N, C-alpha and C positions, 0 to 999 in steps of 0.2 A: 515828452513822450520818448522824441529820441534819446534824449540822455538815459531815460528805463531803457530803456533798448540794450543800448550801447553796453551799459551796465551786467544785465543780465546775460546779454554774450560771451561780453568780455569774460565772465565770473565762470561761463561754462570752458569758453579756449583755454583758461588758465587749467582747466581740471583737466581735459583731455591734453594738455602739453604736458602735465602728471605723469598722467595713465601712459602717456608715451614713452616717457621716460623709465618707466617701471618695464613697459616694455619691452625698452629695448636692453636693460639689463638681463631681463629674462630671457633673451635671446641669444645673446652671448654667453649665457652659463650655459642654454643649452648647446651652442656651439664646439663650446670647450669640452663637455661631456660626449659629442660628439668626434671633439677631437680625441680624447680616449679611447673612446672604443676601439677606433682605429689603430692606437697604441699597442692596444691589448689583444686584438685581432694579429698585431703581425708579429707578437711578442709568440702566440700559436699556429704560427703558421698559415693564418689565412686570412693574407693580407690581397687574393688576388681578386676575390668577389667582395667589395663592399657593401654592395646592394644586394640586400635580403627581401624580398619579393613579401614572404610571408609576414615581416614584421611589420613592415611600412603599410601591409593591410590592416594588420591588427590596431596599429595606430590609429589610424584613419577610422577605422570602424568606431573605435571606445570614443575620442572625438566625436562623432555624429552622435553616439550614446549619449555625452554628457551636454553636448549645445541643446539647453534652453532657449535659446532665443535672447535676441530678436533676429541675428541672422540666420539665415536659412539656411540648411544640412551645406547645398553647395555650396555655398559661399566661404562654411568655414572650412570644409574638404579642401577647397583650393586656396586658402591663404597658408593652412599645416603642410597642403603639400611643396605649396613653395620655401618652405620653411624646414621640412626635409631635404629640399634639393640642393640648399643653402648650405646646409650642413653636412650632407655624403660626400659633395664636392670640395672641401675643405680634406673629407679625407680622402677624396681618389676623386679628381674630375672624370663624370661618364664620359663616354664616344657611344652615340646610338645612331646608326644606320637604316633609314626610312627613306621610301619609294616615293622620289623628288619629282620633280623639281622644289621651288620651294613656294611654299602657297597652298598644296596639298592637304587636303581630309588626312592622309597619310602624317603630315609634321603636327597638325592639331591633332591628332591623336596619340604622337610623340609626346607633347607638350601635356598635354591632359593627365598622362599616365607618369612623366618626368618630369616637369616642373621646366623653370627656366633654365636652370644651372647646366646641367649637360651640354655638349657640345653637337648637336645633329649633324649628320653626316646622309643628304641628298644623293639617293642612288636611281641610275637609270633604268632599274626593273627590279622586279621581287628577284629574282635571280641574284643579282647582288648583292641585295642587303643579305643574304643566307649569305654570298662568298665573303661579304668584307666582316661578317661575325667568324665562321668559321679560319679565315686569316688573321683571326685579330686584330684586323685594323679596327673594327669596333666592338665597343663589349654588350650591346646586345641590337636589337635591329626590331622593327614595329612593320607589320606585314597583315595588310587587308586579307579577313580568312569567308566574309559573307556578308550580303546585304538581307538587309530582310523583304526589301523590294527582288530583286533579282538573280540571289542566291547564292551558292557557292563561290568562291573564289580557285577557279579548277589549278592554275598554277600553284598556289601556295599551297593547295592538299599534294602535287605531287612533288614538289620541294619541301618539303616536311617529312614523305617517305625516301625523298632521294638523299636527305641530309642525314648528320650524325646527331643535329643541333636540339635539341627540347625546348618546350614550352613552358615558360616562367613565368607568364601574366598573359591579362586579357585586357583591353580594352573596348568599349561599348560610345562611340560616338555617335549623336543625336545628326544627320543630314540636312543643314537645311539651303537650299539651291536659289539663286538669285540670277537674275538677269541683270549685267552689269555691262555698262557704257562709255566712252567718254562724250557720245551726244545726249540728249536731254528728253529725247523723246522715243517711242518704239517705231513711229512713222520715219525717223532718220537712216533707222537698219536698214542694211539691204544682202548680210550676211551671216550667221550664227553658228559661230566654233565652242565647240563642246566635248567631251568626253562620250563614247558610244555609251559608258553605260547611264548617265547621266541622260543623257537624250529619252534613254528608257524612261528611266525616273521621275521625267518631266512630258511625259509624251502627250495625256491628255491637255495638259496647259498648252503647250504647244500646238497641237492643231487648236483650241479655241482662238489663241490668241495671235500666233503668230505662224499660222497654217502654210504660207503664199512663201517663206525666210527659207531662204537655202539655208541647210544645215551642214554644217561639215564638219566630220571629227577628225579627233585634233588628239594626242598620246596621254595628256593631263587635264586636266580642268586649269592649272594652272598657267601650263601653256596656253591654252585658250584664252585666259586672261590677258597673259601678254600679249597675244596678237591682235586681242582687243583695244590695247594700250596703243599698238600703232597703227591703227584704221578704225578712223571716226565714224565710218561706214558700218559698222561692225558691232554687232554686239555676241558675249560670251556666257555661260551659266556658269558657275562657281561657287564658292563659299569666302566667307566674311575674309578669312587670311587673307586670299586671292585680290578682292579687294582693296582691303588696307594696303599689300605688296604692289598694288602698281597704280594705284588712284584710281580706281573707278568708281563712277555713281552707280547708282541701285535703282534700272528700272522699274523694277518689279522686285519685291522679295516673296521667301517660300514659296517658290513656284514648284517645288516636289510634290505629285499627284500623290503621297500618302504624307501625311501628317504626322506617322508615327516611321517616319525611314530613319533606320537606322544603318549604320555598319558596325562590324566586329572586325576587332585586328586584335591578332597574337602579337607579344613580346618572345623572340626566340634569343638562345643564349648558349652556352655553353652548360650550362647546367640547368635544372629546374628551381623548386621552391620546396620547401619543408610545410608540414601542416599549418598552416595560419587556421583552423577551424572553421573554415566556410570556404569550400577548395572544388575546386573540378580534377580532372583525369581524363584527358586525349589521348587515343590509342587509334592504331591501322590494323584491321589484321585480314585475313584471304578466309576462303568457304568454298571446299568442296562443290564443283558444278551437279548438284544431284538433289532431288527432294528433298525437303526439311533439313538445307544444310542451314542457313540465314537463322532459323527457329532451336537449331542447336547452340548456335552462337551465343541464340537473347536468354536462353534460359537459363545458365547459373547467375547471370545478373537478376532475374525475379526470384529466382531460388534464394540469392543469397540478400535480397532485397536492396537492390543498388538499384537507385535512380538513373536510367539513361534519359540526356536531354536533348541528345543530337543523334540522328544515323542519316551518314551520307554513301550513295554508293558512289564507284570510280573506277573507271575503265584501267583494269589492270598492266603495267608497263608491259611493252612485248606481248600481252597477251592478247587473240582474238575470241574475245565475248566472253573474257573473263575478267574478275572483277574483284575490289576491295572496298571497303566499307568502313569508312570514319566513324569512332562511337565520340562524344561525352558523355562521362558517368560522372554523378554530383557525387563527390567526395573526394580524397587524396588514397592515393593507391597504397597509401600506409594503411589506414583504416583499417581493421580487420576485416570489413565486409567486405569491402572494396579489393583489399588482398587475396580473399578467398576466392570469390568471384573469378578475378585477372589466371589463378594461376591454374584452375577448372579450365577456362576460355582458353589458357596455352596451350593446355591438353586436347582440346578439340580443333583448333584454327590449324590451318595448314600453314598460316606466318603470323605472327603475332610484334607486334614493335606496340610500346605506351611511348607518345610521345612528349608525356608529359606531365604532372602535377604543378595547379598553382592556384594562387584565389581568386575568387570568382569575383567577377567586376564588381564596385562599390555601385 
């Protein structure tokens, strides 16, 4: 029986080895094509922006549609994301700034969107992410813009208004919070480190299980994990990446109050994206402080059949009781209905800035 088992396994393993060799040959051919794309762009003066968000979105959608299993769609997307990441690095290595330090959810979002090949540059603040991209120290930046439980990230919205950078992509990241520690049981912990937003997102679980424990807000969950790694009598709320980075065990997993807790991140650059077929357009505008002014902004969208997926008001810089409105539209600004609505909106709004058009997150 043992010999029969080994014979069958040997045959299957030989077949896998053969398939792996074919895959490597195909990967090499794809990589050479990617290099040729870079050479063509260079000849035509387009070598500055090797990463095309719309093209990568189209490739991933096509692969997902072709997938017949048994690998799930997410796994197939991840494999091809890494293949494209490695091929793009042959054309030009990318530098991506994100809200650090290492181990944050912003880093995880950056890896999800760009893969493992780019050089990631942790920044101390969202403001510094914008500065890194604007000064050309980084090609792209990844910044949080809203959480499904805690709402909009006001700092990011303000910086989008203040800077000339554009949005060229978005990332949706499911947020799972874990209770991490060097200790082996809950009773050994004497203090809890966490970012303030994570404390809010895990509020009910903490009240039910650790109501007595002092909660110490820190700059990031990665910093919380680092501090817990140096203090055996503490614990931290952080994600999978921070747990691995600092070698911490999990006292409890998925302690967020909302099991569907997600954060949306924006990819910022000195350009936006061409149409991909499934896009969003983000803009910010103002309205006069008078009855019906906001309705006047929204009416062109309805008349031209443009779907609005988000409307967020925010105090206007320097104005007392004046507001600007952040709007996400379904469609690219080059699409005829969106273009017509924007042209009319521009005539009605006191101020209008299109922040960018970009592929909808997969």
